[in-house]
C-alpha positions as CSV (number, residue, x, y, z in Angstrom):
1,Q,101.0,17.4,111.2
2,V,102.6,14.0,111.8
3,Q,102.9,12.3,115.2
4,L,106.0,10.1,115.7
5,V,106.7,7.6,118.5
6,E,110.1,5.9,118.9
7,S,110.8,2.8,120.8
8,G,113.5,0.1,121.1
9,G,116.2,1.9,122.8
10,G,118.1,0.4,125.8
11,L,121.4,-0.7,127.2
12,V,123.6,-2.9,125.0
13,R,127.2,-4.0,125.2
14,D,129.9,-2.9,122.8
15,G,129.6,-4.8,119.6
16,G,125.9,-5.6,120.2
17,S,122.8,-4.8,118.2
18,L,119.5,-2.9,118.7
19,R,116.5,-2.2,116.5
20,L,114.7,1.1,116.9
21,S,111.2,1.7,115.7
22,C,109.4,4.8,114.7
23,V,105.6,4.8,114.2
24,A,104.1,7.7,112.3
25,S,100.4,8.7,112.5
26,G,98.3,11.5,111.3
27,P,96.6,12.6,108.1
28,T,99.9,12.8,106.1
29,A,101.8,10.1,107.8
30,N,102.1,8.0,104.6
31,S,103.5,10.8,102.6
32,V,106.6,12.1,104.4
33,N,110.2,11.2,104.3
34,I,111.6,10.0,107.6
35,G,115.0,10.6,109.2
36,W,116.8,9.3,112.2
37,F,118.9,11.7,114.2
38,R,120.9,11.3,117.4
39,Q,122.2,13.6,120.1
40,A,124.9,12.7,122.6
41,P,125.4,14.7,125.8
42,G,127.1,18.0,125.1
43,K,126.9,17.5,121.3
44,E,124.7,18.8,118.5
45,R,122.0,16.7,117.0
46,E,123.3,14.8,114.0
47,F,121.8,13.1,111.1
48,V,122.0,9.3,111.0
49,A,119.9,7.9,108.2
50,G,116.8,8.7,106.0
51,I,114.2,6.9,104.0
52,D,111.7,8.2,101.5
53,W,107.9,7.8,101.9
54,S,107.7,4.8,99.5
55,A,110.8,3.1,101.0
56,S,112.5,3.2,97.5
57,N,115.4,5.4,98.5
58,T,117.7,5.5,101.6
59,W,120.6,7.7,102.6
60,Y,123.1,7.6,105.4
61,E,125.6,9.6,107.3
62,E,129.0,8.2,106.2
63,S,130.3,7.3,109.6
64,I,127.6,4.7,110.3
65,R,127.2,3.3,106.7
66,G,127.5,-0.4,106.8
67,R,126.6,-0.7,110.5
68,F,123.1,0.8,110.5
69,T,120.3,0.0,108.1
70,I,117.1,2.0,107.8
71,S,113.9,0.3,106.5
72,K,110.2,0.9,106.4
73,V,107.0,-1.1,106.4
74,V,104.9,1.1,104.3
75,A,101.5,-0.4,105.2
76,A,102.2,0.2,108.9
77,N,103.9,3.6,108.5
78,T,106.7,2.2,110.6
79,V,110.4,3.0,110.1
80,Y,113.1,0.9,111.6
81,L,116.8,1.6,112.3
82,Q,118.7,-1.7,112.7
83,M,122.0,-0.9,114.5
84,S,124.8,-3.4,114.6
85,S,128.4,-3.4,115.8
86,L,127.5,-0.7,118.2
87,K,130.3,1.3,119.8
88,S,130.4,3.5,122.9
89,E,130.3,6.6,120.6
90,D,126.9,5.5,119.4
91,T,125.5,6.3,122.8
92,A,122.9,9.1,122.4
93,V,119.2,9.9,122.4
94,Y,117.9,8.8,119.0
95,Y,115.0,10.7,117.4
96,C,112.9,10.1,114.3
97,A,111.7,13.1,112.3
98,A,109.3,13.7,109.4
99,A,110.0,15.9,106.4
100,G,107.3,16.9,103.9
101,L,107.7,15.9,100.3
102,G,108.2,19.5,99.4
103,S,111.5,19.5,101.2
104,R,114.8,18.3,99.8
105,K,114.7,14.9,98.0
106,T,117.1,13.4,100.6
107,P,116.8,15.7,103.6
108,R,119.5,15.4,106.2
109,Y,119.5,18.7,108.1
110,A,117.3,19.2,111.2
111,R,115.7,22.3,109.7
112,D,114.3,20.2,106.9
113,F,112.2,18.2,109.3
114,G,109.0,19.6,110.8
115,S,107.8,16.9,113.2
116,W,109.9,15.1,115.8
117,G,109.4,12.2,118.2
118,Q,110.2,12.3,121.8
119,G,113.4,10.3,121.5
120,T,114.7,7.0,122.8
121,Q,117.9,6.5,124.7
122,V,120.6,4.1,123.4
123,T,123.5,3.4,125.7
124,V,126.4,1.3,124.6
125,S,128.6,0.0,127.4
126,S,132.2,-1.0,126.9
C-alpha cells in the first residue's frame, strides 16, 4: 500500500500558475506509476497527467498538453504538476494516485490506480 499526500492547491487568477506536489510513502512508494486526476463539481473524475516510477516516461490528457507539466524527484518520491496558463475550467479538486507496475504501461483510467490522496483544491478566478 502506498500513502499519498498532495499539497500546493489554492486560489489563482486566470492565466496564473500553480505547482502541486504529491509525496508518496510506504514500502512500494518507489515502484509505482503516479497519475494526477481532477474532479470539478458535478463532473466525473478525469485524468490529467501520468509519470512512470523512474520518471522516464510521461503522458497527458490532450486538453492540457502544453500547459501542464508532470515531473518527479525520484530520490524524494515526490511528483509535481506544474500548471500554467490556468483557466476557470481548470477549477477542481486535484488528486494524485498510484498504480502498481503490473497495471497498464501508461495508466489513465481511475480503475488502474489503487491508492489515492485526499485531494487539493485549485480555484481559478476570472
